[in-house]
C-alpha positions as CSV (number, residue, x, y, z in Angstrom):
1,X,-0.1,0.3,0.0
2,X,0.9,3.8,-1.1
3,X,-0.7,6.3,1.6
4,X,-1.2,10.0,-0.2
5,X,-1.8,13.0,1.1
6,X,-2.5,16.0,0.4
7,X,-1.8,19.9,1.6
8,X,-2.0,23.5,0.8
9,X,-5.3,23.8,-0.8
10,X,-7.4,27.4,0.9
11,X,-8.9,30.0,-0.2
12,X,-7.0,32.7,-2.9
13,X,-8.4,35.8,-5.3
14,X,-8.4,35.2,-9.1
15,X,-4.4,35.2,-10.4
16,X,-3.0,34.3,-7.4
17,X,-1.2,31.3,-5.9
18,X,-0.9,28.5,-4.7
19,X,1.2,24.9,-4.0
20,X,-0.3,21.8,-3.6
21,X,2.1,19.2,-1.9
22,X,0.8,15.5,-1.5
23,X,3.2,13.3,0.8
24,X,3.0,9.7,0.2
25,X,4.9,6.9,2.1
26,X,5.9,3.7,1.1
27,X,9.3,2.4,-0.1
28,X,8.4,2.3,-4.1
29,X,7.7,5.6,-4.8
30,X,9.8,5.8,-7.1
31,X,8.4,3.4,-9.3
32,X,5.0,5.5,-9.6
33,X,4.2,8.4,-12.3
34,X,2.1,10.6,-10.0
35,X,-1.0,12.9,-11.2
36,X,-3.0,15.3,-9.9
37,X,-7.0,15.4,-10.6
38,X,-9.1,18.0,-9.4
39,X,-13.5,17.0,-9.2
40,X,-16.2,20.3,-8.8
41,X,-19.4,19.5,-7.4
42,X,-21.8,17.8,-10.0
43,X,-19.0,17.5,-11.9
44,X,-16.8,14.3,-12.6
45,X,-12.9,14.1,-11.9
46,X,-10.5,15.9,-14.1
47,X,-7.2,15.3,-15.3
48,X,-4.5,17.8,-13.8
49,X,-1.0,17.2,-14.4
50,X,0.8,13.8,-14.2
51,X,4.4,13.3,-14.4
52,X,6.8,10.4,-14.7
53,X,8.5,8.1,-12.0
54,X,11.8,10.3,-12.7
55,X,10.3,13.3,-12.8
56,X,11.5,13.9,-16.2
57,X,8.0,13.8,-18.1
58,X,5.3,16.2,-17.6
59,X,2.2,16.1,-18.7
60,X,-1.0,18.8,-18.5
61,X,-4.2,19.4,-19.3
62,X,-5.1,22.2,-22.1
63,X,-7.0,24.1,-19.5
64,X,-4.4,24.8,-16.9
65,X,-1.1,24.4,-19.1
66,X,1.3,27.6,-19.0
67,X,-0.4,27.9,-15.4
68,X,0.4,25.3,-13.5
69,X,3.6,23.1,-12.9
70,X,4.1,19.4,-11.6
71,X,6.9,18.8,-10.0
72,X,8.1,15.5,-7.7
73,X,11.5,14.6,-5.1
74,X,11.9,11.4,-5.0
75,X,14.3,11.9,-2.0
76,X,11.3,13.4,0.2
77,X,9.1,11.4,-1.5
78,X,7.2,14.2,-2.7
79,X,5.0,15.7,-5.3
80,X,3.8,19.3,-6.0
81,X,1.4,21.2,-7.8
82,X,2.2,24.8,-7.9
83,X,-0.9,26.8,-9.2
84,X,-0.1,30.3,-10.9
85,X,-3.1,33.0,-12.5
86,X,-5.6,30.8,-11.0
87,X,-9.1,31.4,-11.9
88,X,-12.9,31.2,-10.4
89,X,-13.0,27.9,-12.8
90,X,-10.2,26.1,-10.8
91,X,-12.5,25.6,-7.5
92,X,-12.3,21.9,-7.0
93,X,-11.8,19.7,-4.4
94,X,-8.3,18.7,-6.0
95,X,-6.6,14.9,-5.8
96,X,-3.0,13.1,-5.8
97,X,-2.7,9.5,-6.9
98,X,-0.4,6.9,-7.9
99,X,-0.5,4.8,-11.2
100,X,-0.8,1.4,-11.9
101,X,-2.5,1.1,-15.2
102,X,-1.3,3.0,-18.6
103,X,-3.1,5.8,-19.1
104,X,-1.8,8.7,-16.9
105,X,-5.1,10.9,-18.4
106,X,-8.0,8.9,-17.2
107,X,-8.6,8.0,-13.5
108,X,-10.0,4.4,-13.3
109,X,-5.4,3.4,-14.2
110,X,-5.0,5.1,-10.6
111,X,-4.2,2.5,-8.4
112,X,-3.7,4.6,-4.8
113,X,-5.4,8.3,-4.0
114,X,-5.5,10.7,-1.5
115,X,-8.0,12.1,0.7
116,X,-8.0,15.6,-1.3
117,X,-7.3,19.2,-0.6
118,X,-10.1,21.7,-1.3
119,X,-8.8,25.2,-3.5
120,X,-11.5,28.3,-4.1
121,X,-10.6,30.1,-5.8
122,X,-12.9,33.7,-5.3
123,X,-13.4,36.8,-7.9
């Protein structure tokens, strides 16, 4: 089992920034590609960003490209999501997850999930 705990969410004005962290337990953290997903009320879970196990490759949803940056520190078993130029439509619960399947963009292919952290962007 891999345990994931997100932190760093909160309330921010449009145009502001937040940095989310996901702390992982487990000796095999460095072998997993990691992803961030978000879910707003009444909507399905949406892919946000992903990063390869080494951190060499990153992937982003078109809606966040250029504004969000995913990174990881395998020595500290932590993955980050830096969110800049936030918009009200970014408001959602953000989840960190570890990949099991083959598709980085599909939430069904992730095996382990954190509890989520709320991000609210006001206008």
